[in-house]
N, C-alpha and C positions, 0 to 999 in steps of 0.2 A: 453804792452798791445796788441801792434796790430794782433798779432798772436788770442788772446782771441778774437779780434772786429771779425776778418776776416774771424774764424771758425764761431764765432754767426750770421753772416750778412749771410754764406754760408748754416744756418740751415734753419734762419728765411726763403729765399729764396724755399728753396727746400721744407719744408714745406706749403708754401704760393702756389708752383706750384702744391702740390698733394691735396690743398682744393678746387684749380681750377679743377683740374682733376674732385672731387668728386661733386664740385657744378655743373662741367659741367653734369656731367651722372643724378644727380637729375634735371636736365632742360627735356635733352633729355626726362627723365622716365614722369616729368611731362608733356610733348608737346605732347609726344606719347597717354596719358589717356585724356587731353583736347581736342584731334581730335573727339574721340567717340560726345565728345557734339558740332560736326562742328566749332569746334573755331583752326582757323586755327595755324599751328605749330610756324611762324615766330613771330605771335601776343604774344605767352609764351616767346619766347626768346628773344622780346626786352623789356614785363614787368621787366621779370625776370633778366636780365643782364644790363638791366637800374637802376633797384634799385637798383641793387650790385654796379655799378660803379661811380652811384649819392651818396653811402653812403659811399666808397672808397676814393671820391674825396673830401668828406667834411671833412672825417675825417684825410685824408693825410694833407689838406691844413690847416685846424685845428684843427690840434692834442691836440695842448695845451689845449683851448678854450673848446675843447669837451669833455674830462674827468673830467675839473675843474668845469664845467657846474655839468655833469652828479653827483658829488661830492658833490656841491653847497659848493665849496670851497671859501674862502675871502685872500685877498693879507697882509700876515703879514709885515707891519712897520716895519725899525729896530728900531725906537726909542721905540717899547712895546715890543719888543723879542732879547735884543739885545747877552744874550748867546748864542740861537736860531743860527743866523746870525755868529757867532764868528765860532761856530761849525764849519757850513756847510761850512764856508769859509776855517777851517785846513783842511776837510775833502778834499776839492777840490783840497787845495794844495800837500797833500799829494798822491793822484791821479792823479795829472796830468791835471784832468780838467781844461775844459776852453772854457768858460767864466764859472763863477757860477752862478750855478741854481736859480732861485725866487723861492720863499721861500713862503708857501700858510699852511691856521690854517683852519683845521675843527671842526667846534664846536660839539664835539660830546665827553661825556666823558670815551669814551671807549678808552684806549689807542691804538695807532696804525700807519701809515704811509706808505705813497705810493709813487713812482716816476711815472710821465709823463711828455709825447715828445712823439719826431719824433726821435731826436739826442740833441747832447749838447745844441745845438743853442738855442732850444725852451723845453730844457728840466726845470720842475718845482718839487720843491720836499715839499708833501704838511705833515705834522704832525697833531693830532688830540689833543685836550687841555689837554684832559684824557694822553697822552703819555708823554706831558710837566709838567704833574702834579704828575705823579708816578715814573717817573726816574729821576734817577741823572747822573751828566755832564758825565764819562765814557760810561754809558748805553745811556744814547741819542745819545753820540757818535756814539758807536758804531750801534746804529740803522741808524742815517744818512749815514756812514762808507758804510752801505748794499743798500740804495735805490742808493747813489751816485755811487754804483758797478753795479747796472742795468744800471745804465747813460751810464757810462763810456763802457759797454760791449754788447752795441745798445740793451738790451733787451723791453729795452720799444719801439724799432720798431718794434722790433717781436710781443710783446702784441696789437701793436694798430691794425697791420692786423691780426691778428687771429684772435682776439675779433672780429673784422669788419666778417670777414666770417663767425666765427662761429654764430654769433648773426644773419645775414641773411639766412644763411642754416636751422637756427630752425624757425624765421619767416615765411619764405617758406613754409618750408614744413608743418608748423602748420596750416597756411591761407590757403596752397591749400588743405587738407586734410577736414578742414572747409567747404572750397565752393564745395568741390565734395560732401561729405554729403551732402550740401542746395541743389544740383543739383538734388541729387537722392529722396529727401525728395520732392523737386518741382514735381520728376517725376516719377510718379504710375509704369510708363508704361516699366521705363527702371528696376526698381527690377527685374524682370522677362527673361531682356536681358542680353546681354554678356556682360552687362557695367563691371561687378565684377570682367572679366577677367584682367581689364586695372588699376581698380585701388588696386587691392592686389598684385599687383609685385610692385607698384609705392610706396605704404606704407611701405612695407617690407622692397625696397632698401633704403626708406628716411631714416627710424627707422635704417638701418645696416649703411648708410653716417656717419649720423649725429652720432653715438655713435661711433665709428671706430673714425670720426674727434675728439673725447671729449676724447676719450681713449691717441690719440697721440700727441694731445695737452697737455692733463696731464703729461706725462710721461717727454717731453720738459721742460714744466715749473716747476716740481721739480727740474731738473735735473742744471736748471736757479737759481733757490732756491738755494742749495748745492754752486754751484759757485760762489755769489753773498756772500752765509758767507764767504768763501772762501778767499775773494780778500776783503772785510771787516775789516777780523782778520789781512792781512798784511798790511792795511793800520792805524788800530790802533793798534795793537799787544798787542792786549787786548783782547784772547777768552773768560776771564771769563767775562767781562763787557756785551759782546755779548751774550751769556748763561743766567748771570741773567735777562736782557733785555726782551729774549725772553720768559724767565720762567713768568714774571709780567706779558708781555703781553697778553700771553695764558690763565694765570691765573682769570685780569683781565677783558675779555672780556664782553662787556653786549649788550644789543640793540643798534642795532645799525641803526641808521634814514636813513641816504643817502647812499643807495650800493644796489648794486644788481648784478647778478651773473657774468657782465658783470664785472666792478670796484672791485669787490671780490677779485678776482686774480692777481692783481695789491699791495696788500697791503703785509703787511711781515710777518703778520696770518692774514687771511681769514677770518671776522667780519660774515661771514653765516656759517651755518652747513656742509657744504660743504668742508671744511677746509684740509681734508685727499685727497677731489678729484684735488687739483687745489693746494697743500704746501707737502711737506715731513710732516714726523708724526715730532712733536714737539720735543718731546725725545729723537728719533736720531740725530735731529739737535743739541738739548744741549750736547749727550751723544758723538759725534764726535767732539763739543768744549772744551771738559772736558778732550778728548785724544790728544789734540796738545803738542807736543813737542817743535814747532818752527812754525814760524809766517811764510810760506808761502805753496804756492798751492801744491808740492811735499806732506809736510806734512799732510794737509787736506786731501788728497786724498790717501793718506795712512789710514788715522785713517777713512776717508770711506768707504771704501772694508773693512776695521776689522770688524767696528759696522754692518754694510749692512750685511755683508758675503756677497759681491759684486764681482767679477773678473773687474768688467767692471770700467773706469773713469768717474770723472766726467767733463771735456777736453780730449783731443786726447793725447795722452802718449805721443809724440815726442814733445809739445808744454809744459808738464810739468817736460819732463827732462831739457828744457833747466836752463840752470845756471841763468836764473833773475828768475825762478822758484822754483829753487830747493836750493837756494843760503841758509844758515841759518842764519834767524831773530829770534831774544831771543824774550820771554814772556818779557813785560815790567815786571819793580819789582811789581808794584801797584798790579799786578792784581795775585801776586801768592806770597805778601808778610806773612808770620804769623800773626797771632792779636796783640802779644809780638811783634815783629817788627815794627806794624802800631802804635802802643800805645807811643814806644822810639822814633819814627820820630814826634808825632804828642806832648809829651811832650817837645823834643829840638825843634819848635817853637813854644811852649807856652814862654819858657824860652829865647828865642830868642823874641819873643814880648815886655816880660815883660823888656828887656833890655833898645830896644828901646823906650816905654816910660817909662823909667827913663832919657831917652835924651830927650824928652819932642818931640818925633817924632809925626806927626798928621797920624791918621789912616783913610780911606779912602776905602767904599765898593763901588764898582761899580755896575754898572745893571749886568755883566755881572758875578757878584760873584767873579772879582778878588780883591782880598783887595794890596790898594797903600799904600806903608810907604814912611811919605814926611817927611825930616829932616825940624828945625824949619825954617832955612835960605829960604828955598822957600815959604815962607806965604807970601799972596798975592799975588803970582802968576799961572798961569793958568797951568796945566800940563794934559796928552791926556794920557789914559790907552795905555798900550801895546799892550792890545790883541782887544779891541771894538775900540780903539780909539777917546772914547768920550772925551771931555773936562772937566778936575774937576777945579773951581776955589779954593785956598788952604785959606783957612779962618781961 
């Protein structure tokens, strides 16, 4: 995965550099505009860049806390969410992510999830109560794999810096225009003067730069969502589960209390009406997943090109051609099994359980949904669950 990580880091750097140039151009236009009101240029630069660097410093130093506070997430204790912890640990192992991210819960009925932080050491995965209530284990695993992909690929670093820059640019643009309007309304004599020569170019440049930045940000964000889907399939080997999860999340989106335009781009499906601005169309993501013949990035890239009718790749072509990303990874049987096969497996399990019961086996259902089948000779002993490690006293 190092090639993907390095490529994403380079894209992040280039985008931040481009945004910095746009930010500088906005500052220059703003300084020239305020010179008409006898305000020295260096004061404008100090205020603008001071605000930007303070915001960036706070976000960089407390990346984890910033987004958690913005979304009002609360820490998920393992004792209350053993299945969720089990899934996050499984997907961390599958992706090679270390350490395992912290887990937080959003008290929202709408199903959704996102990852936050700056790097794997500060990363967190946040899921809503609605997601836990509506998705089965395979679907929840697919969503967690998608969010872990964002952490592994360093997308959370990209989101941190670009969200900060876009937020600052929009804020400064709006604030500056309001201040200039206030200045004009307070000084009637300027209305007949030449101030309009300065204000119009600044307003036009501000609108153009902010709009261009949003378009570029949107294009990169969509590519990263496709890549996260591809990586999630590689971790779980179950594209059907991710397709079903996306369908459920999209269909059951309801009013989201704790979100805004900055945090909405971080979710697996945007909870706001701007989902097509920050995320690829859900139907396209699902169609790509259903066309996969193998659970590798090369197969996903081929389906991506067919569905969208594009020749571009989700990542660099040289990376896709590497053995790690093009080797055949079969789709798990449970994802493609016919209903008759599923029924046969279920009947076999029921018959086996019936046989064990006749031999007086003790059945215990763990909180993580694992069914423990314990022989009578272990009665009175303590047995740990093989998945979540919770201990059970056999009575």
